[in-house]
Structures are given as structure tokens and as C-alpha cells.
N, C-alpha and C positions, 0 to 999 in steps of 0.2 A: 562391624558392629552387630550384625545379626548373630554371629557366632558368640560374641560376648553376652548378648542378651539371652540367648538360649542357655548359655552356660550358667549365668546368674540365676535364671528361673529354675533350671534343673538342680542347682545347688541348694535352693530353698525348699524344694518339694519334700525331700526326705526329713529335714528337721521340722517342717510344718506338720507333716502327717504324724510324726512321732509326738510332737508337743500337743497336737490336737487330740490324739488318742489318749495320751497319758492324762492330760488335764480333764478331759471329758470323763474318763474312767474314774478318776479320783473323786471329782465332784459329784458324779452320778451315784457312786457307791455311798458317799456320805448322805446325799439326799434320800436315796432309797432306804438306807438304814434308819433314817428318821421316820420315814413313812411306814416302815415295817410293822410298827405297832398297830396300824390301821388294817393290816392284812392277817396278822397272826390270830389263830383261834377262830377264823371265820369259815373254814372249810371251803375256800374258794377254788374253783377249777383252774387248771393251768392257763386256759384261754384268758380268763379275767386277769390273772397275774401278769401274763404277757402283755395284755392291753395296758395294764398299769405301768409296766416298764417302758413301753413305747411312748405313752403319753407323758411320762416324766422326763424323757430324753430331750425334747426340744428346749425346755427351759435351761438345761445344762449347756446345750450347744450355743444358745444365745450368749452365754457368758464366756465360753472357752474359745470361740472362734477368734475374736479380737486378741485374746491373750496368746493364742497359738501363733498369730501373725507376729506379735512383738518378740516372742521367744525365738522363732525361726530367723527373723531378721538379725537379732542380736547375735545368735550363735553363728550364723553363716558369715556375717561380716567380720566377726571376731576371728573366725578361722581364716578367712581370706586375708585379713590384715596381718595375722601372725605368720602366715606363709609368704608375706611380702607380695602377694598378688595384686593388691590395691596399689602398692608402690610401683610395681612393674607396669600396670595399666597407666598410671600417671606419667611414668617415664616415656611410655609410648604415645603420649599426646592425648590420652583419654581423660578428660576431667572427671573427678569423682562425682560431681553433680550429674554428669551424663549417665553415670552408672545407676543413679536413683530413678531415672525416667521409666525404664521397664518395670521396676518394682512398684512405682507409684501407679502405673497402668494396671498391674495385677491387683494392687490394693484397691483401686477404684472399682474394678470388676467385683472383687469380694465384698466391697461396701454395698454395691447394688444387690448382690445376692443376699447380704445380711439384711438390707432394708426390706426386700421381698419376704424373707423368712420372718422377720419381726412383725410384718404387717399382715401376712396371710396365714402362715403356718402356726406360729407361736400362739396367737389368740385362740384359734380353734382348739389347739391341743390343751391349753390351759382350761378352756371351758369344758371340754370333754373329761379332763382329769378331775375337775371339781365335781362334775355330775357323777362320775364313777365313785369318788370318795363319799359323796352323800348317799348314794345307793348302798355302798358297802357298810356305811355307818348304820343304816336302817336294818341291816341283816343281823339276825340274832347269832350268838356264838354257836359253833358246831355242836349238834346234839351228841352227847357222849355220856354214857352211864358208867359209873364206877362202882365196883362191888364193895360191900361192907360199909357203905356210907349212905346217907339219905340224899337222893338226887332230886333237885327241883326241876319239874317239867312244865314249861310254859305252854299253854294251849290257847286256842282261839277264844275260849271263854275267859274274859278278863276279870270275872268276879272273884276268882281265887285260883290257886295253883294246885297241882297234883305232885305229890312227893312219893318217890319209889325207892325202896331199899331191897337189895337182894344179897344173899350170902355169897353166892358165886355167880359169875356171868361169863359164859363161853363166847369169846369174840368171833369164833368161827361158825358155830351152830346157833348162836343167839339163844341158848338155853340158860335158864335161871333156876336157882333153888332157894327155898325159904324166902319167898317174895312177900313183901308188905307194901301196900298201896294206901296212901292217905289222900282221900279226895276231898278238897275244900272248895270246889267250884260251886256247890250249892250253898247259899248263905243260910238256908233253913235246916240243913241236915249235914252232918259230917259222917262220911262213910270210910270205913277202914276194911280193906280186903287183904286176907291172908291166903297164900297158896303154897303147897309143898314144892311145886315146881311150875315152870311155865316157859313159854317161848315168846319172842317178839319179832316183828317184821314190819318194814315200811311199805307204804303203798307205792304204786308205780310212779306217781308224781313226786314221791319223797317228802310229802308234807304231812302225812298222817302216820301214826304208830299204832299197830294192832298187837294187843297182848292176849295170848291164849294161856289161861291158868288152869291147873288141875289140882283136885283134892284140896279144897280150901273152904273158907267161910267168909261171909260178909257181915260186918257189924255196923249198924247205922243208928245214930243217936240224933234225936230232934233238938233243935236249938230255939224253939219258940216258947219254952217254959212248961210244956206239957209233960216232960219226962218220958217221952216215948223212946223205946229201945227195941230194935229188931235184929234178929240173927237168922241167917239162912246159910245152909251148907250146900256145896255143889261139888260135882265130880269134874265138870268142865265149864269154864266161864270165858266168854269172849268180851274184851274191853277195848273199844276204840278210843284213841286220844287224837282229837282233830287239831291240826295246825301246829304240830310240834316240829315240823321240818324247817329248814332255813335256806330255801332256794333264794338266790339273788334276784330281786325284782328290779328291772331297769325302767326308769321313768322315761316316757317318750319325749315330753317337752324339755326336760332338763331344767336346771336352775337358771335364774336370771344372770345376765352377763355383767361383770364388773369392768372397770376401766382396763385392766390387764387382759381381758378376754375380748376386746374389741379391736377391729381394724381401724385404720386411719379414717376411712369413710364413715364407719359407725360412730367414731369419736366426734367427728365434725358434725354429724347429724344430731348427736346428743347435745353438743355445745349450742347448735342453732335452736333446738327445742327449749333449752333452759334459758337462753337469752330472750327468746320470745315470752317465756313465762315470767321472767324478771320484768319485762316491759308491761305485761298485763297486771302484775302485782303493784307496780308503781302507779299505773293508771287507776287501779281501784283505790289505792291509798290517796291519790289526789282527789278523786271524786268524793271519797268519804270525808276528807278534810273540808272540801268546798260545801258539802251538804251540812256538815256540823256547824260551820260558820253561818250559813244561811238560816238554819234552824235556831241558832242562838240569838240572831239579830231579829228574827221574826216576832210578831206579837203573839202572846199566848193563845191557846185554844179558847172556844166559847165558854167552856165550863169555868176556866180561870177568870174570864172577863166578868161573868155573872157574880162569881165569888168576890172579885175585887170591887165591883159596884156595891154589893151588899155591905162589904167591909168599909168602904168609903162613907156610905150613909151612916153606918154605926159610929164610925170615928168622928164624923162631923157633929153628931149629936153629943158625943162624949167630950169633944174638944181635944182629942189626942192628936198625935202626929199623923198627918194624912199620908197614906201610901206606904206605911211601914210594912204591913203584912204582904202587900203586893210585891214589894222589893225583895222580901225574903223568898217568896215563891219563885220569882224570876231568877234570883241567884241560885236557888236549889236546882231549878231546871237546867240552868247553864252549867252548873257543876256536874250534873249527871251526864249531859252531852259531852262535856270535856273529858270526863273519865272514860266513857265509852270510846271516844275517838282516840284517846291515848292508848287504851288497851288494844284496839284494832291496829293502831300504828306500830306498836311494839311487835305484835304478831306478824305483820307484813314485813317489818324490818328483819325479824329473825328468818322469815322465809327467803327474803332476798339474799341475806348473808349465806344461808345454806345452799341456795342455788349458785351463788357466785363461787363458793368453795368447791362445789362439784365441777363447775366450769374450769376452774384452775387445775383440778386433778386431771381432767380430760386433756387439757392443753399440755400439762406436764408429761402425760403418757405419749402424746404425739411427738413432742420434742425429744423424748427419750428414745423413741424408735429411730429418729434421724441421727441423734448424737452418737448412739452406740454403733450405728452403721458407719458414720464418719470417722469413728475411732480407728477403723481399719486403715485409713489413709494416714491418720496422725501417727499411729504406731510405726508405720513404715518410715515416715519422715523423721521420727525421733530415734528409732532403733539403729539405723544405719550409721549416722554420724557419731552416735554415742559409742558404738562398737569400734569405730575407727579411731576415736579420740583416746580410748584406753585399750590398745591392742593386746596387752599381756594379761588382760583380765581373765580370759578363758571362761570356763564353766562358772567360776565364782562371779564374774561380771554378769553372766546371763541370769543366775539365780538372784543375786542381790538387786540388780537393776529391775528385773521383772517383778519381783515381790514388792519393791518400793513403788514402782509405777502403778501396779495393779491396786495396791492398798490406797494410794492417794486418789486414783481415778474413781474407784468404786465408792470410797468414802465421800468424794465430792458429789457423786450422783445421788447417793442415799441421803447425805446431809442436805443437798439442794432440794431434793424431793420433799423432805420434811419441812424445810423452810418455806417452800412454795405452797404446800398444803396449809400452812399456818398463815399465809398471806404476807410473809415478811419480804419475799423477793418475788420477782416475776417468773413465770414458768420458763421463759427463754434463758435467762441468766442462771436459773437453777440447774438446767440440764446442759448448758453449753459452756459453762465456766471452765470445767475440767478440760474439755476439748480445746478451748481457746488458749488456756495456759500451756498445755503440752504442745500445741501447735506453734506458739511463739517460741518455746524452748527448742523445738525441733528446727524451726527456721534459723534461729541463732546458731545452733550447732552445724546446720547444713552450710551456712555461710562461711564457716571456718574449715570445711572439709578439705579444701584444696591445700591449705597450710598444714593441716594435721597429717594428711596422707603422705607428705614428703618424708615423714619420720615416724617410726613406730616406737619411740622411746616412752611415750606416755607422760603423764604428769603426776602430781602428788596423789590425786585421787586414784589414778591408774596404779601407782605403786601400792596404795592401800588395798585396792581390790585384788591386785596380784598377790599380795601377802595373805589376804583373807582366803583366796582360792587355794594357795599353798597350804594354809593351815587346815582347810577343809580336807584336802587330799591327804595330809599327814594323819589327821584324826581318823579318816576312813581307812587308811592302810593299817594303822595300829588296831583298829576295831576288827578288821578282817583277820589279822594275825592272832588276836586274842580269841 
């Protein structure tokens, strides 16, 4: 049995590595292409881009590792069944269920690795990636001047901008000709500078731009209504523009962590804190309700007593209904207390609901880490009997079954998470329903492995998958010929 165990494990290594590399590459390129807009035009160094790539990779790995396990199990057992190796093992007295044991052991090990990855590596990577994206978003676009057009230059003076126009700009020597500079940074005066030629250079830190202009003039017009106008000619003029560079500034503390950026320990700590806050809010609400009832039942203050006595004396002289004014005051005061208590109660209720929703989100994230890791075992238990049940499926079976299972599984996770966030289902059932459904299907198929392994004829679905794979191969062959 050791020989067969080693043989089965070696047979899965190649397909697993290929599927893991291919799926990770495809999904990573797709995710990187979406984020490419955040990097273009920023003038970022290669170290920052490399950090962005590395931090984007863990999220993709968390998706593709369980997928690669299912693909490798489907492909390997499909090949073994098509070569009658499973039938030979069954004829030699080795039950098909016995073949699953080493693979379930490997799946359990990968599930443990996946749980550690989801708990320790992925949250930190997500947090660092979000902080990097925020820092890059703060960075202004690359400073780049174009000749023949008016270029806006943002400086550290936020009162106005500086506009520069040059007929020609040499990108090698940084020399310019026919230079016009429109300075609007001073709200009290607009300054226009003209020079026949000039040069530009950045400071050592790359944040300041220094312009050296030759043979020109400066025209300055006041904006306060006095009509002042000044003109001065120069042979050489030095103009510094501060804060035009775009160095990436990294924040030390980083942004606050969301639920997907926390480990299981941090999530449980946040759940405990919010549950304690829910208890405090409910205690405040109860104390407020008790105080409101006590104040409503208590006798009015002395001012109201004196007013009531004076009114009673006046009413007794006039012969009116005694106590009418006092009852109105008591009712008005009771209504005010009731309104205040109702307003505070609604605020406390909204706070409790918000805290409970955040608690449910944290619990969903905890269950998600465990359920995705457990999927490594479920896909082993599901893929092997499925491949044996339809031995002539080949690559078509692998593609169709993998895509269908992935679509249902991830749709179940995403839909369950949305339902749990709305409070329609509990976090446990939201994250574990897909696993439990596929686990039951895998156990049902595994119970029939012994019967199925004796023949590789397949069933109606097997014939359909075989025909579909034949169609795919035919279309591929015709496409290559064309």
C-alpha cells in the first residue's frame, strides 16, 4: 500500500502544480489589470510596483488553491480510470475507498496550510495593500511638461496655480525656448513672465523645480482695483517652484483594519468589544426608561406648585373647573418626557442594530476562513468519485465539472455573506451551506465508488460529457487548421 500511496501522491503533484500556476496566473493578471489604473501616470519606482504585485498575490492564492486541488483530483482520477488502473486496483483487492485515504490526508494538510494562510498571511497582505493604494492615491501624477501647450503646475501654494508654456522643450538638456509663465498664486496680483529661452532642473529631493530664464520681461497687474501695472526687463531670472514633485509618501500608521484585514484573534476581540458595548447601550436605555417613568409620576417642581395654587384660588373665585390648568401642565410635561425618551430610545436602538451588524460581519469572516480551508477536503472527497463515475469525460469533464462546482461554491459564499450581512441568515449557515452540500454529494458518490469502479462504461451524463469533450477537441482541431 505504501507504493500505491506514493504513486497516487506523485500522480497528483504535476496536475496540481500546473492547475495552481495557471489559475493563479490568470486570476492575478485579471486583478492586476483592474488595479493598473491606480498605478499608471504616477511615476512609481519599480520597488513600489513590485510591492504592489507581491501584496496582490495572496488574495489570488486564497481563491486558487482549493480550485487547483479539485482540478488535480478530477484530472488524475479521470486518467487513472481511463487507463483501467482503478479497475486493476479493485481487482487486486484494494477498495476504491482505500485509495481516497492518502489523498484525504494530503487534503487535510493543505486545509491546515490554507487556514494558517487565511488567518495570518492574507489579512496582513490585504491591510498593507490597502495602505499602499491609499498612499498612491495621494500621490500627484508624474510631473511632465509638454511643448506647445499650456501646462498647469501645482505647487505647495494652494491659493492658485502656475501655468507654463514653451515653444520647444529638450528632454535631454531641459532647455526651453519662447517661455511664458502665468503666475496666479498671489490673489492680489497676476504675474506674467516671458523669456526667449530658459532651462529647468529639479532639486536633489525631487520636490522643487528651478527655472532659469534669459532675456525676458515680467508683467505684473494688480487686482485690488487701483489699476497698477509694472514691467521689468531682465537678462537672467531665477524662479523656484516649490512642491511640484511627486515623491510617494508612506504613512507610518496606515489605515484602520476592516474585517478582511483581521486575523481570527483580532476578529474575536472586536466581537467581544462590540458585545460589551451592546450591553452598555441596553443598560443606558433601561436606566433612561426608568428615569423617564419616575419623573413622569413624580409631583411637579415648586414653581409649578405655586402656579397651581394661585390658579386654584383664582378658579375657586370664578367658579370654573378646578385643576384644569394644572392638568394641562402635567400633560405637557409628561409629553415632553415621553418624546425625549422615545428619541433617545430610537438612537440607542439604531446603535444596537449597527453594532449587531458589525458583529455578524466579523463572525462571517471567521467562518469564511474555516470554510474555505475545509473546502480542500471537500473537493478531494467530491472530485475522486466524480471522475471515477464518468471515466470517459477526459479534459471535458475536468473543465465542465470544475467550472460548475466553482461557480456554485463561490456563488454560495458570496450570496451567503450578503444574506448574513442583512441579518437574513446566521453567519454559520451563510458560510457553511456550500461546504455541507458538496460534502453530502461527495459522501453519496464515495459510497458508490466500489460499484462504479468495476466498470468504466459511464452513464448518461458521462456520455454527454464525453460528447462535449469530443466536440471541444474537434472545434479546437479545426481552429488550429484554420
